N, C-alpha and C positions, 0 to 999 in steps of 0.2 A: 791495491788496497783501497785507493780513494774511490774508486768505482764501488766497492762493495760499501763503503760508508755511505756514499751518495744513495745508493739504492735502499739501504736500510732506513735512512732518514726519510726518503720518499715514501717507503711503505708506512712508516709511522704517521707521517703527514696526512696520507690518503685516510688511513684508519681513524685518525682523530677528527678529521672533516666530515666523516660520515656518521660518527657517533650521535650527534644531535638529531639528525634526521631519523635514525633508527628509534629514539626515544620520543620524538615529537609526533609521530604518526599514531593516531588513535583509530582503533578498529571502528569500521562503519557500524552504525547501530542496527541492530537485527530488527527489522520492521516489515509490516505489511501495509504499504500505502494504499488507501482507497480514495479516490477522487471522484467527487460527484461532478462531471464535466459539463453536463448540460441536460436540459429537459426541453423537449420539443414535442408539438402536438403531431400525432400520427394518425392514420387511418383507423387505428383501434382505440385510441385514447391518448396516452402520454409515453412518449418515449424517454427513458432515462439513459444516459450514456455515463458509463464509468471508465476510468483509466486506473488499472490495478497493478502495482509493482511489488513483486515478490522479493524482497530482501532478507527473508528468514534463513537463508543459508541451505535449504533444501527444498525439493519439488513438492508442491501440494498436488496430491492426486485428486482432491476435492475440497472445494472451499464454498460455503453458502452462509448467507447472511439474512435473518430476519430483519426487515426494516418496517418502520412505521411512518405513515403520511399524514401530516397534519393539514387542515384546511386553513383558509384565511382567518378563521375564528380561533385557530389554535386547538381544535379538536381533533382527535384521531380519526381519520376518515377510513384508513385500512391498514391492515398488517399483511404482508406478503414475504415470501422467501425469495431471494435472488440467488440462484446457483450459477457461480463462476467456473464450475467444473476445475479443469487442470490449470495450475498456475506454475510454469517452471521456474526453477530458481534463478534469481538474477534478472529475470524477464520483466518486460511491461506489456501489458495487454489491454485492449479496448473491448469492453462488453456493452451491449444494448440490450434493454429489457422493455418491451412494449407493455404497458398497464392498461388492460382493457377497461374502458369507461371512465379512466381518470382524466380530469382537466388539469393541464399544466399549469393554468392561470390561477387556479385555485389552491396550489400546494404551496404552503408556506414554510414548511420545514420537514426535512427527512432525517429520521433518528435510526441509527443502527441499534436495534434491541439487543441482539446477540448473535454470535457465531453459531449456527445450527450444525455445520459440518466443518471440521478442519483435520484433514487426513493426509498424512505424508510420512515417509521413512524418516525417523528421528525428529518428528514434530509432536510436540506435546499437544493433546486435545485442546486445551485452553489458549494455545499460542496465537491463533487467529484473533481472538478477543483481545488478549493481554497485549500483544504487540501490534494492535492495529493503530494505524495513523490516519484519521479521516481528514480530508482536505476538499474544498470545493472551489470550482470556477464558475458556478451556476448563478450565483446571486441568491441562492436558496440557503438557509440555515442547515448545516450537515454535520452530523457528529454522533457522539454515544451519549 
């Protein structure tokens, strides 16, 4: 009988100890992080390197963004679409884009104008824009 009482109390103690953990854990935010990691001169012009992390909870079979490049005077130099193709759920991917004729030293800002493609099973068409979290490690202003 004592052993039964002991096991009962032990079970209650374990259950009570785990309750705060169950309620304190918040779900991770559902976001698509797009980081402008670097700009480097290339043979073609300027190479932009991005690190993209798909935390939307589903695979993107197609993701593309129109970006605007601003020169040192703050004037839009060009608009271009960057196609990131497939972005598996829960994965991080590095993508590089060579922009022909662009001078990295004259780019002062990169603006994400809008998502031109956002396709995946269970993904709302505007999810790539609405849940986008831009970041930069390049020293260049980057955002929406």
